[in-house]
N, C-alpha and C positions, 0 to 999 in steps of 0.2 A: 574648604580646607584643601590647600593646593596640593599638587600631586608629591612633592617631593615628601611634605609631612605625611602621606599615606604611604609612600614606598618606607618610611622610618618605621611606622608603626607594623607593616607587613613584615619588614626584617627581623623586628622585635620580637613579632607571634611568633616566626617559624624559628628563632632562636629559643624561644620559650618553650615550643612544643618539642623541638629536640632535646632540649635540657631535661624535660619531664619524661621522655620516652628513655633518655639514656639512663635517668637514675631509678625508675621501675622495673625496667626488663632485665630479664638474667639470661636473654639468650644472645652469644656473642655477635651473630650477623646484625639481630635489632640493635643491639647496642653502637655497632660499627654505622650504621645508616641512620642511627641519631645524631651522630656526631657529624656524620655529612649535611643532615639540615641545619645542624647548627652552623656550619661553614656556611651554607647558603643565605642564612639569616645575616651574618656579617657581611658577605658579598654584597646583598641588596643594599644593608646599611651604608656600606661604603661608596656605593654607587651614589647612593640619595644624599650623602654628605657632600661628595663632590661637586653634584649638580646644586645642591643649595647654594655652597660657596662659588661656584661659577668655576670652578677650575678641574683639571683633568687628573690631578693627583689620585683621587678616590676610583676612577676607572682603569689606572695603571696599575694599581695597587689589589685592585679586584683582579686585574688578569694574573696578577702573579700568585694570588692567592687560588685561581684556580687550577692552576699548572701544581702547585703545592698539594691541592684536595687530588689531584689526577695521580701523584705520584702516590701520596699517602692511601688511596684506595687499591691501586696495585698491591702495595707493600701487605697492606691490614686485610687483604683477602688471602693472600698467599701465607701469612701469617694464621688466618682461621682456618686454610686446610689443612695447613701443619697440625695445627691442635688436635684439629677432627680426626685427623690419621692417627694422631698418638695416644687419644683418649677415646674416642667414638662417641664423643657428645661435645652439644657446644655451649652447655649451662656453665654459665658463669661460675657456680658454687664448686664445679667440680674441680675449677683451677684455682679456688680459695686458698688453699694450702699448697706449699712449694715442700718439693720433695729432691732431696739432693742428688 
């Protein structure tokens, strides 16, 4: 199996692992980290597809995805800190109901 095919399998595995973690966990920090794992799985697949097709489009788009993931990480962590200060818990069930 060529290296590119192995990269696609690794990327799909990372995405699946992140998805399973996101769906099964109830802690906001863990859910956030699982979305980051899904981003990294997509990034690996973009780079692999760019390498398979012999173009730099996948690498360039992957670089933009890294920038977006970094910005998202900063915003999400700030939001998690704000939510923790408000209710004192990071359980997603505590935030399931909205209060006006």
